[in-house]
C-alpha positions as CSV (number, residue, x, y, z in Angstrom):
1,X,0.0,0.0,0.0
2,X,1.3,3.4,-1.0
3,X,1.6,5.8,2.0
4,X,2.3,9.6,2.2
5,X,5.8,10.7,2.2
6,X,5.3,12.8,5.3
7,X,3.3,12.2,8.4
8,X,1.8,15.6,9.2
9,X,0.0,15.6,12.5
10,X,-0.3,17.5,15.9
11,X,1.4,20.8,16.3
12,X,3.2,20.6,12.9
13,X,-0.2,20.0,11.1
14,X,-1.7,23.1,13.0
15,X,1.1,25.3,12.1
16,X,1.1,24.4,8.4
17,X,-2.7,24.7,8.4
18,X,-2.4,28.2,9.9
19,X,0.2,29.4,7.3
20,X,-2.1,28.2,4.5
21,X,-5.1,29.9,5.9
22,X,-3.1,33.1,6.3
23,X,-2.0,32.8,2.7
24,X,-5.6,32.5,1.6
25,X,-6.6,35.5,3.8
26,X,-4.0,37.8,2.5
27,X,-4.2,36.8,-1.3
28,X,-7.8,36.0,-1.9
29,X,-7.0,32.5,-3.2
30,X,-9.9,30.1,-3.1
31,X,-8.2,26.8,-2.1
32,X,-4.7,26.0,-0.7
33,X,-3.4,22.5,-0.5
34,X,-0.2,21.0,0.7
35,X,0.4,17.8,-1.4
36,X,3.2,15.3,-1.2
37,X,4.9,14.2,-4.3
38,X,3.0,10.9,-4.2
39,X,-0.3,12.7,-4.6
40,X,-1.6,12.7,-1.0
41,X,-3.3,15.8,0.5
42,X,-1.3,16.6,3.6
43,X,-3.3,19.7,4.5
44,X,-5.9,21.9,2.8
45,X,-7.9,25.0,3.4
46,X,-10.6,26.8,1.5
47,X,-11.9,30.4,1.6
48,X,-15.3,30.8,3.3
49,X,-16.7,32.4,0.3
50,X,-15.3,29.8,-2.2
51,X,-17.8,27.5,-4.2
52,X,-17.8,23.8,-3.6
53,X,-14.2,22.6,-4.1
54,X,-13.1,20.2,-6.8
55,X,-12.3,16.7,-5.8
56,X,-9.1,17.5,-3.7
57,X,-7.8,13.8,-3.9
58,X,-8.0,14.0,-7.7
59,X,-6.4,17.4,-7.8
60,X,-3.5,16.2,-5.6
61,X,-2.9,13.1,-7.6
62,X,-2.8,15.1,-10.9
63,X,-0.7,17.8,-9.4
64,X,1.9,15.2,-8.2
65,X,1.8,13.5,-11.6
66,X,2.2,16.8,-13.4
67,X,5.2,17.8,-11.1
68,X,6.9,14.5,-11.9
69,X,6.5,15.1,-15.7
70,X,7.7,18.7,-15.3
71,X,10.8,17.3,-13.3
72,X,11.6,15.0,-16.2
73,X,11.3,17.8,-18.7
74,X,13.6,20.1,-16.6
75,X,16.1,17.2,-16.5
76,X,15.9,16.8,-20.3
77,X,16.6,20.5,-20.7
78,X,19.6,20.4,-18.4
79,X,17.8,22.0,-15.5
80,X,17.9,20.6,-11.9
81,X,14.3,21.4,-11.5
82,X,11.5,23.8,-12.4
83,X,10.2,24.9,-9.0
84,X,7.0,26.4,-10.0
85,X,4.1,25.6,-12.4
86,X,1.4,27.9,-13.6
87,X,-1.8,26.7,-15.4
88,X,-4.0,29.7,-16.4
89,X,-7.4,29.2,-17.9
90,X,-10.2,31.6,-18.9
91,X,-11.6,31.8,-15.4
92,X,-9.1,30.4,-13.0
93,X,-5.4,29.6,-12.3
94,X,-3.6,26.8,-10.6
95,X,-0.2,27.7,-9.1
96,X,2.0,25.0,-7.8
97,X,5.4,25.5,-6.2
98,X,7.8,23.1,-4.5
99,X,8.1,23.1,-0.7
100,X,11.4,21.4,-0.2
101,X,11.9,18.0,-1.8
102,X,8.8,16.3,-0.6
103,X,5.8,18.6,-1.0
104,X,4.0,20.9,-3.3
105,X,2.0,24.0,-2.4
106,X,-1.0,24.1,-4.7
107,X,-3.2,27.2,-4.9
108,X,-6.4,27.6,-6.9
109,X,-7.8,31.0,-7.6
110,X,-9.9,33.1,-10.0
111,X,-9.0,35.9,-12.3
112,X,-9.7,38.6,-9.7
113,X,-6.5,37.6,-7.8
114,X,-3.3,39.0,-9.2
115,X,-0.7,36.3,-9.9
116,X,2.2,38.4,-8.8
117,X,0.6,38.8,-5.4
118,X,0.1,35.1,-5.1
119,X,3.6,34.4,-5.9
120,X,5.1,37.0,-3.5
121,X,3.1,35.7,-0.5
122,X,3.5,32.0,-1.5
123,X,7.3,32.4,-1.3
124,X,7.0,33.6,2.3
125,X,4.6,30.8,3.2
126,X,6.8,28.2,1.5
127,X,9.8,29.3,3.6
128,X,7.7,28.9,6.8
129,X,6.1,25.6,5.8
130,X,9.5,24.2,4.6
131,X,11.0,24.9,8.0
132,X,8.1,23.0,9.7
133,X,8.5,20.0,7.3
134,X,12.3,19.9,8.0
135,X,11.6,19.8,11.7
136,X,9.4,16.7,11.4
137,X,11.5,14.9,8.8
138,X,13.8,13.4,11.4
139,X,11.1,12.5,13.9
140,X,10.5,8.8,14.4
141,X,7.2,7.5,13.0
142,X,4.3,7.6,15.4
143,X,4.0,4.2,17.1
144,X,0.6,3.7,18.5
145,X,1.4,0.3,20.0
146,X,-0.6,-2.8,20.3
147,X,-2.8,-1.3,23.1
148,X,-4.1,1.2,20.7
149,X,-4.7,-1.4,18.1
150,X,-6.6,-3.7,20.5
151,X,-8.7,-0.8,21.8
152,X,-9.6,0.4,18.4
153,X,-10.5,-3.1,17.3
154,X,-12.8,-3.5,20.4
155,X,-14.4,-0.2,19.7
156,X,-15.1,-1.0,16.2
157,X,-16.4,-4.5,17.2
158,X,-18.8,-2.8,19.7
159,X,-19.9,-0.3,17.1
160,X,-20.5,-2.7,14.3
161,X,-22.0,-5.3,16.6
């Protein structure tokens, strides 16, 4: 089974979530996602006024796939990487930028939001989020132990009958 590259939980999750929310608040972006390079949504926020979001799991998978293809293109052209991707349509824009080696900040917004403003504030957020991801990279994986597993199984058995 494929699992996310990063385990984002607890205080680290809250801090990343806060940075993404602040980015949405200051820029007017509709949706902000932190996606790992395997296509898992690690964190997401949406503006209160935003319409129903697209299928975020699908967006994450396609963004990660696109990032892999873009990395291959960069390599073919002698570049180490292309750190950002911009897809502009008639009514909306998708902006993706690398957050370290393991994650992608993905922002979805409409034509009323200036791309330059998004890029400036995204860079600041990426620096902050990258520092958080660096902190958790060396932490040992969370081990819930056999007591947790047995307790969860008993609760599920009681619930399901």
